[in-house]
KEBAMI-101103 format. One record per residue: x, y, z of N, C-alpha, C in turn; residue number from 0. Coordinates in steps of 0.05 Angstrom, whole numbers, plus 5000, padded with zeros to 4 digits. Example, Ala and Ser with C-alpha at 12.3 -4.5 7.8 and 13.67 -1.06 7.14 Angstrom:
% residues 2
<atom <5264 4886 5156> <5246 4910 5156> <5264 4934 5156> 0>;
<atom <5257 4955 5142> <5273 4979 5143> <5258 5001 5157> 1>;
//
This chain:
% residues 175
<atom <4570 4866 5165> <4574 4894 5159> <4583 4897 5130> 0>;
<atom <4600 4878 5120> <4612 4881 5094> <4599 4863 5073> 1>;
<atom <4576 4852 5079> <4563 4834 5061> <4558 4847 5034> 2>;
<atom <4553 4872 5033> <4547 4886 5008> <4571 4886 4989> 3>;
<atom <4596 4883 5001> <4619 4882 4984> <4623 4856 4969> 4>;
<atom <4609 4835 4977> <4613 4809 4965> <4587 4795 4958> 5>;
<atom <4567 4810 4949> <4541 4798 4943> <4538 4789 4915> 6>;
<atom <4556 4796 4897> <4553 4787 4870> <4581 4785 4857> 7>;
<atom <4583 4771 4835> <4610 4770 4822> <4620 4798 4814> 8>;
<atom <4603 4817 4810> <4612 4844 4803> <4625 4858 4827> 9>;
<atom <4619 4850 4851> <4630 4864 4875> <4649 4846 4891> 10>;
<atom <4653 4822 4882> <4672 4804 4896> <4700 4810 4887> 11>;
<atom <4718 4816 4906> <4745 4823 4898> <4758 4799 4884> 12>;
<atom <4772 4805 4862> <4787 4785 4847> <4803 4799 4825> 13>;
<atom <4820 4785 4813> <4834 4795 4789> <4861 4808 4796> 14>;
<atom <4869 4809 4821> <4895 4823 4828> <4918 4808 4815> 15>;
<atom <4918 4782 4815> <4941 4767 4804> <4943 4772 4774> 16>;
<atom <4920 4772 4760> <4920 4777 4731> <4930 4806 4725> 17>;
<atom <4920 4825 4741> <4928 4853 4736> <4958 4857 4741> 18>;
<atom <4968 4845 4763> <4997 4847 4768> <5013 4834 4746> 19>;
<atom <5004 4811 4737> <5018 4797 4714> <5018 4814 4689> 20>;
<atom <4995 4827 4684> <4993 4845 4661> <5013 4868 4664> 21>;
<atom <5015 4880 4687> <5034 4902 4691> <5063 4893 4687> 22>;
<atom <5069 4869 4698> <5097 4859 4696> <5104 4849 4668> 23>;
<atom <5086 4835 4655> <5092 4821 4630> <5085 4836 4605> 24>;
<atom <5066 4855 4607> <5058 4869 4583> <5062 4900 4585> 25>;
<atom <5051 4912 4606> <5051 4941 4608> <5079 4952 4611> 26>;
<atom <5094 4941 4631> <5121 4952 4636> <5140 4948 4611> 27>;
<atom <5141 4924 4599> <5157 4921 4575> <5148 4940 4552> 28>;
<atom <5123 4944 4549> <5113 4963 4528> <5122 4991 4534> 29>;
<atom <5120 5000 4559> <5129 5027 4566> <5159 5030 4561> 30>;
<atom <5174 5010 4571> <5204 5011 4568> <5213 5010 4539> 31>;
<atom <5197 4998 4522> <5205 4996 4494> <5200 5022 4479> 32>;
<atom <5184 5040 4490> <5176 5064 4476> <5186 5090 4489> 33>;
<atom <5194 5088 4515> <5201 5113 4529> <5227 5108 4545> 34>;
<atom <5243 5128 4548> <5267 5125 4565> <5259 5122 4594> 35>;
<atom <5271 5103 4607> <5266 5098 4635> <5292 5096 4650> 36>;
<atom <5290 5098 4676> <5314 5098 4693> <5313 5073 4711> 37>;
<atom <5331 5055 4708> <5332 5031 4725> <5312 5010 4717> 38>;
<atom <5315 4987 4730> <5299 4964 4723> <5273 4963 4739> 39>;
<atom <5271 4979 4760> <5248 4978 4777> <5233 5005 4776> 40>;
<atom <5209 5005 4787> <5193 5029 4788> <5178 5029 4814> 41>;
<atom <5161 5049 4817> <5145 5051 4841> <5115 5047 4834> 42>;
<atom <5100 5040 4855> <5072 5037 4852> <5059 5053 4875> 43>;
<atom <5040 5070 4867> <5027 5088 4885> <4997 5081 4885> 44>;
<atom <4986 5075 4908> <4958 5069 4909> <4944 5080 4934> 45>;
<atom <4920 5090 4930> <4904 5101 4952> <4877 5086 4953> 46>;
<atom <4868 5081 4977> <4843 5068 4982> <4845 5039 4971> 47>;
<atom <4827 5030 4953> <4830 5003 4942> <4855 5001 4924> 48>;
<atom <4865 5024 4914> <4891 5023 4900> <4913 5017 4920> 49>;
<atom <4910 5026 4945> <4929 5019 4966> <4928 4989 4973> 50>;
<atom <4904 4978 4970> <4901 4949 4974> <4917 4934 4953> 51>;
<atom <4914 4942 4928> <4930 4929 4907> <4960 4933 4911> 52>;
<atom <4968 4957 4919> <4996 4962 4924> <5007 4944 4945> 53>;
<atom <4991 4939 4966> <4999 4921 4987> <5001 4892 4976> 54>;
<atom <4982 4885 4959> <4983 4858 4946> <5009 4855 4930> 55>;
<atom <5016 4876 4914> <5041 4875 4899> <5065 4871 4917> 56>;
<atom <5065 4885 4940> <5087 4881 4958> <5088 4853 4969> 57>;
<atom <5065 4843 4978> <5064 4815 4988> <5074 4795 4968> 58>;
<atom <5068 4799 4942> <5077 4781 4921> <5106 4786 4913> 59>;
<atom <5118 4807 4924> <5145 4814 4918> <5150 4816 4888> 60>;
<atom <5134 4832 4875> <5137 4836 4847> <5165 4848 4841> 61>;
<atom <5180 4836 4823> <5206 4847 4816> <5205 4874 4802> 62>;
<atom <5181 4883 4795> <5177 4908 4782> <5180 4932 4800> 63>;
<atom <5174 4929 4826> <5172 4952 4844> <5192 4952 4866> 64>;
<atom <5202 4976 4872> <5219 4980 4896> <5210 5004 4913> 65>;
<atom <5188 5016 4905> <5177 5038 4920> <5147 5035 4921> 66>;
<atom <5135 5039 4944> <5106 5034 4948> <5094 5056 4965> 67>;
<atom <5071 5066 4956> <5054 5084 4973> <5028 5069 4979> 68>;
<atom <5023 5064 5004> <4997 5053 5013> <4982 5075 5026> 69>;
<atom <4966 5089 5011> <4950 5111 5021> <4922 5101 5030> 70>;
<atom <4916 5104 5056> <4891 5095 5067> <4883 5068 5054> 71>;
<atom <4900 5048 5057> <4895 5023 5042> <4870 5009 5052> 72>;
<atom <4853 5000 5034> <4828 4987 5040> <4832 4959 5050> 73>;
<atom <4845 4956 5073> <4850 4930 5085> <4829 4926 5107> 74>;
<atom <4810 4909 5101> <4787 4905 5120> <4790 4878 5133> 75>;
<atom <4776 4875 5156> <4775 4850 5170> <4757 4831 5154> 76>;
<atom <4770 4809 5144> <4756 4789 5128> <4766 4762 5136> 77>;
<atom <4756 4741 5123> <4766 4714 5128> <4794 4710 5119> 78>;
<atom <4804 4726 5100> <4831 4725 5089> <4848 4745 5105> 79>;
<atom <4868 4735 5118> <4885 4752 5135> <4910 4760 5119> 80>;
<atom <4907 4779 5102> <4930 4788 5085> <4952 4801 5102> 81>;
<atom <4944 4816 5122> <4964 4828 5140> <4980 4807 5154> 82>;
<atom <4967 4785 5161> <4981 4763 5174> <5003 4751 5156> 83>;
<atom <5000 4754 5130> <5021 4743 5111> <5046 4761 5111> 84>;
<atom <5043 4785 5120> <5065 4804 5118> <5090 4795 5133> 85>;
<atom <5087 4785 5157> <5110 4777 5174> <5127 4756 5159> 86>;
<atom <5114 4737 5146> <5129 4717 5130> <5144 4729 5107> 87>;
<atom <5132 4748 5094> <5146 4762 5072> <5170 4777 5083> 88>;
<atom <5167 4791 5105> <5189 4806 5116> <5211 4789 5128> 89>;
<atom <5204 4764 5135> <5224 4745 5146> <5242 4734 5123> 90>;
<atom <5232 4737 5099> <5248 4727 5076> <5265 4749 5063> 91>;
<atom <5276 4742 5040> <5292 4760 5025> <5275 4777 5006> 92>;
<atom <5274 4803 5010> <5259 4820 4992> <5273 4821 4965> 93>;
<atom <5258 4824 4943> <5270 4824 4917> <5287 4849 4910> 94>;
<atom <5283 4870 4926> <5298 4895 4921> <5300 4911 4947> 95>;
<atom <5319 4928 4948> <5319 4948 4970> <5294 4965 4965> 96>;
<atom <5277 4968 4985> <5250 4978 4982> <5245 5001 5001> 97>;
<atom <5230 5021 4991> <5220 5043 5007> <5189 5041 5006> 98>;
<atom <5177 5047 5029> <5148 5046 5031> <5138 5070 5048> 99>;
<atom <5117 5082 5038> <5104 5104 5053> <5075 5096 5057> 100>;
<atom <5066 5098 5082> <5039 5091 5090> <5025 5116 5101> 101>;
<atom <5000 5120 5095> <4986 5143 5105> <4957 5136 5111> 102>;
<atom <4945 5153 5128> <4917 5150 5136> <4907 5177 5146> 103>;
<atom <4882 5182 5141> <4869 5206 5152> <4860 5201 5180> 104>;
<atom <4866 5219 5198> <4858 5215 5226> <4828 5209 5230> 105>;
<atom <4811 5223 5214> <4783 5220 5217> <4772 5194 5206> 106>;
<atom <4789 5179 5192> <4781 5152 5184> <4779 5135 5209> 107>;
<atom <4797 5139 5228> <4798 5123 5252> <4777 5132 5273> 108>;
<atom <4771 5158 5272> <4754 5168 5294> <4726 5176 5285> 109>;
<atom <4721 5175 5259> <4695 5184 5248> <4673 5164 5251> 110>;
<atom <4649 5170 5241> <4625 5154 5245> <4622 5130 5226> 111>;
<atom <4639 5127 5207> <4636 5106 5187> <4650 5081 5195> 112>;
<atom <4634 5060 5200> <4645 5034 5210> <4667 5023 5193> 113>;
<atom <4664 5022 5167> <4685 5009 5150> <4710 5025 5150> 114>;
<atom <4709 5052 5152> <4734 5067 5155> <4748 5062 5181> 115>;
<atom <4733 5059 5202> <4745 5053 5228> <4758 5025 5228> 116>;
<atom <4745 5006 5214> <4756 4979 5212> <4782 4981 5195> 117>;
<atom <4782 4996 5174> <4805 5000 5157> <4828 5012 5174> 118>;
<atom <4822 5031 5191> <4842 5044 5208> <4853 5024 5228> 119>;
<atom <4837 5006 5239> <4847 4985 5257> <4867 4968 5243> 120>;
<atom <4861 4961 5218> <4879 4944 5203> <4904 4959 5194> 121>;
<atom <4901 4985 5189> <4925 5001 5183> <4944 5001 5207> 122>;
<atom <4933 5004 5231> <4949 5003 5255> <4962 4976 5259> 123>;
<atom <4947 4955 5253> <4958 4928 5255> <4981 4924 5235> 124>;
<atom <4977 4935 5210> <4998 4934 5190> <5024 4947 5199> 125>;
<atom <5021 4971 5211> <5045 4985 5221> <5058 4968 5244> 126>;
<atom <5042 4956 5260> <5052 4939 5282> <5069 4916 5271> 127>;
<atom <5059 4904 5250> <5075 4881 5237> <5101 4892 5226> 128>;
<atom <5100 4915 5212> <5124 4927 5201> <5144 4933 5223> 129>;
<atom <5134 4944 5245> <5152 4951 5268> <5164 4926 5280> 130>;
<atom <5149 4904 5282> <5158 4880 5296> <5175 4862 5279> 131>;
<atom <5172 4863 5253> <5186 4845 5235> <5204 4860 5216> 132>;
<atom <5222 4875 5226> <5240 4892 5210> <5255 4874 5190> 133>;
<atom <5258 4886 5166> <5274 4873 5145> <5295 4893 5136> 134>;
<atom <5321 4885 5134> <5342 4904 5128> <5339 4917 5100> 135>;
<atom <5323 4905 5082> <5319 4916 5056> <5295 4934 5053> 136>;
<atom <5280 4938 5075> <5257 4955 5075> <5260 4979 5093> 137>;
<atom <5256 5003 5082> <5255 5027 5097> <5227 5038 5093> 138>;
<atom <5214 5046 5115> <5187 5055 5112> <5181 5078 5131> 139>;
<atom <5161 5093 5125> <5151 5115 5142> <5121 5114 5141> 140>;
<atom <5108 5121 5163> <5079 5122 5165> <5070 5148 5178> 141>;
<atom <5048 5158 5168> <5038 5183 5179> <5008 5184 5178> 142>;
<atom <4996 5193 5201> <4968 5197 5203> <4963 5227 5200> 143>;
<atom <4947 5235 5181> <4942 5264 5175> <4919 5275 5193> 144>;
<atom <4928 5291 5213> <4909 5302 5232> <4887 5318 5218> 145>;
<atom <4862 5313 5227> <4840 5328 5217> <4830 5321 5189> 146>;
<atom <4842 5300 5177> <4836 5293 5150> <4818 5268 5149> 147>;
<atom <4802 5267 5128> <4784 5244 5123> <4798 5226 5102> 148>;
<atom <4784 5205 5094> <4793 5187 5073> <4799 5203 5047> 149>;
<atom <4782 5222 5041> <4785 5237 5016> <4805 5260 5019> 150>;
<atom <4803 5275 5041> <4820 5299 5043> <4849 5293 5049> 151>;
<atom <4855 5269 5058> <4883 5261 5064> <4898 5255 5038> 152>;
<atom <4884 5250 5016> <4897 5242 4991> <4918 5261 4981> 153>;
<atom <4912 5286 4978> <4931 5305 4966> <4956 5309 4983> 154>;
<atom <4954 5315 5009> <4979 5318 5024> <4994 5292 5027> 155>;
<atom <4980 5270 5028> <4994 5244 5031> <5009 5237 5005> 156>;
<atom <4996 5242 4982> <5010 5236 4957> <5035 5253 4954> 157>;
<atom <5033 5279 4961> <5056 5296 4959> <5078 5286 4978> 158>;
<atom <5071 5280 5002> <5091 5270 5021> <5103 5243 5012> 159>;
<atom <5086 5225 5001> <5095 5200 4991> <5116 5203 4969> 160>;
<atom <5111 5220 4950> <5130 5225 4928> <5156 5236 4939> 161>;
<atom <5154 5255 4957> <5178 5267 4969> <5194 5246 4985> 162>;
<atom <5180 5229 5000> <5193 5208 5015> <5206 5187 4998> 163>;
<atom <5190 5177 4979> <5199 5155 4962> <5221 5162 4943> 164>;
<atom <5220 5187 4932> <5238 5194 4911> <5257 5217 4918> 165>;
<atom <5252 5231 4940> <5269 5253 4947> <5285 5249 4973> 166>;
<atom <5279 5226 4986> <5294 5221 5011> <5285 5238 5034> 167>;
<atom <5262 5251 5031> <5252 5270 5051> <5235 5255 5072> 168>;
<atom <5237 5264 5097> <5220 5253 5118> <5208 5276 5133> 169>;
<atom <5181 5278 5132> <5168 5299 5146> <5171 5295 5177> 170>;
<atom <5170 5317 5191> <5172 5315 5221> <5150 5298 5232> 171>;
<atom <5156 5282 5252> <5136 5267 5266> <5131 5240 5254> 172>;
<atom <5146 5232 5233> <5141 5206 5221> <5153 5184 5239> 173>;
<atom <5141 5160 5237> <5151 5137 5252> <5178 5129 5240> 174>;
//
């Protein structure tokens, strides 16, 4: 089903380690040298494949981030079990007190598109690992947006993520 995602070097996922290193070693110091910032850490917000990279940054425990939004993260069933790595990360010492907000559109799980349904299965699995392997330094909330698709969930989820991560707000019905 996902053969089209990995049929050429142009579509084969790679480069996350280099991009994260760039953010940590070049981009963040450059920003901090030119603009006033608050604190040593920052947040990373990602939706779809951006949510995949955000999850990667959390798994690698980047010292740069203490707040994460995983919006409809593109976590698919593949030979690499990235979600399986999460329990080991949570069993260890996180680099910072961390907040995480996870979101998904309901119609991703129930709609006709196979890869969105697979993504929703892995989202549910991700939440299950978070629930089962609690870490005292991680606070998280997850929400499925009723009646929303992969695209339409973006705006309300981003708003709620910002409010949760930086305002201490929790919408009703969150896990």
